[in-house]
C-alpha positions as CSV (number, residue, x, y, z in Angstrom):
1,M,36.6,-43.6,10.9
2,P,37.7,-40.0,11.6
3,N,40.1,-39.3,14.4
4,I,39.9,-35.5,14.5
5,N,36.9,-33.9,16.3
6,Q,36.1,-31.6,13.4
7,Q,36.0,-34.5,11.0
8,K,33.6,-36.3,13.4
9,R,31.3,-33.3,13.4
10,R,31.6,-33.0,9.6
11,V,30.5,-36.7,9.2
12,R,27.5,-36.1,11.4
13,S,26.5,-32.9,9.6
14,A,27.0,-34.6,6.2
15,A,24.7,-37.4,7.2
16,R,22.0,-34.9,8.2
17,E,22.4,-33.0,4.9
18,R,22.2,-36.2,2.9
19,L,18.9,-37.1,4.6
20,Q,17.6,-33.6,4.0
21,N,18.5,-33.8,0.3
22,L,16.9,-37.2,0.0
23,R,13.7,-35.8,1.5
24,Y,13.6,-33.0,-1.1
25,R,14.3,-35.3,-4.0
26,S,11.8,-37.9,-2.8
27,T,9.0,-35.3,-2.3
28,V,9.6,-33.9,-5.8
29,K,9.3,-37.4,-7.3
30,T,6.1,-38.1,-5.2
31,L,4.5,-34.8,-6.3
32,T,5.4,-35.5,-9.9
33,R,3.6,-38.9,-9.7
34,R,0.6,-37.2,-8.0
35,L,0.5,-34.6,-10.9
36,E,0.6,-37.4,-13.5
37,T,-2.3,-39.2,-11.7
38,A,-4.3,-36.0,-11.5
39,V,-3.8,-35.3,-15.2
40,S,-4.8,-38.8,-16.2
41,E,-8.0,-38.5,-14.1
42,G,-8.7,-35.1,-15.7
43,D,-9.2,-33.3,-12.4
44,A,-8.3,-29.7,-13.3
45,D,-8.5,-28.3,-9.8
46,R,-6.2,-31.0,-8.4
47,V,-3.8,-30.6,-11.4
48,S,-3.3,-26.9,-10.8
49,A,-2.9,-27.3,-7.0
50,T,-0.5,-30.2,-7.4
51,H,1.5,-28.3,-10.1
52,L,1.8,-25.3,-7.9
53,E,3.0,-27.4,-4.9
54,L,5.5,-29.2,-7.1
55,Q,6.9,-26.0,-8.4
56,R,7.4,-24.7,-4.9
57,W,9.2,-27.9,-3.8
58,I,11.4,-27.9,-6.8
59,D,12.4,-24.3,-6.2
60,R,13.1,-25.0,-2.5
61,A,15.2,-28.1,-3.4
62,A,17.3,-26.1,-5.8
63,A,17.7,-23.2,-3.4
64,N,19.0,-25.6,-0.7
65,G,21.3,-27.5,-3.1
66,A,19.4,-30.8,-3.2
67,L,18.9,-30.3,-7.0
68,H,21.1,-28.6,-9.5
69,R,19.5,-25.4,-10.9
70,N,19.4,-26.9,-14.5
71,T,17.8,-30.1,-13.2
72,A,15.2,-28.0,-11.3
73,A,14.5,-26.0,-14.5
74,R,14.1,-29.2,-16.5
75,K,11.8,-30.7,-13.9
76,K,9.6,-27.6,-13.8
77,A,9.4,-27.5,-17.6
78,Q,8.4,-31.2,-17.7
79,A,5.8,-30.5,-15.0
80,A,4.4,-27.5,-17.0
81,R,4.1,-29.6,-20.1
82,L,2.4,-32.4,-18.2
83,A,0.0,-29.9,-16.5
84,A,-0.9,-28.3,-19.8
85,G,-2.4,-31.6,-20.9
86,P,-2.2,-33.5,-24.2
87,R,-1.9,-31.5,-27.4
88,A,-4.9,-31.6,-29.7
């Protein structure tokens, strides 16, 4: 347990940031699952809407430091491949 006031404040802010990062990562995972479901059901409108929302969340998470930029790029590429549908 920290004794110094600045350390106490740092612990509180780190806990807040950790929850925020968890929210971003969790939302990205949820939207990825929604995209997979939309693709499997063949709903083109929902696929495009979910893909766009997923891209926005991934960009936001990377900008705020919840995801590394290479991880964000990889997730966006995977989502784009998924949204494009199966190859013929």
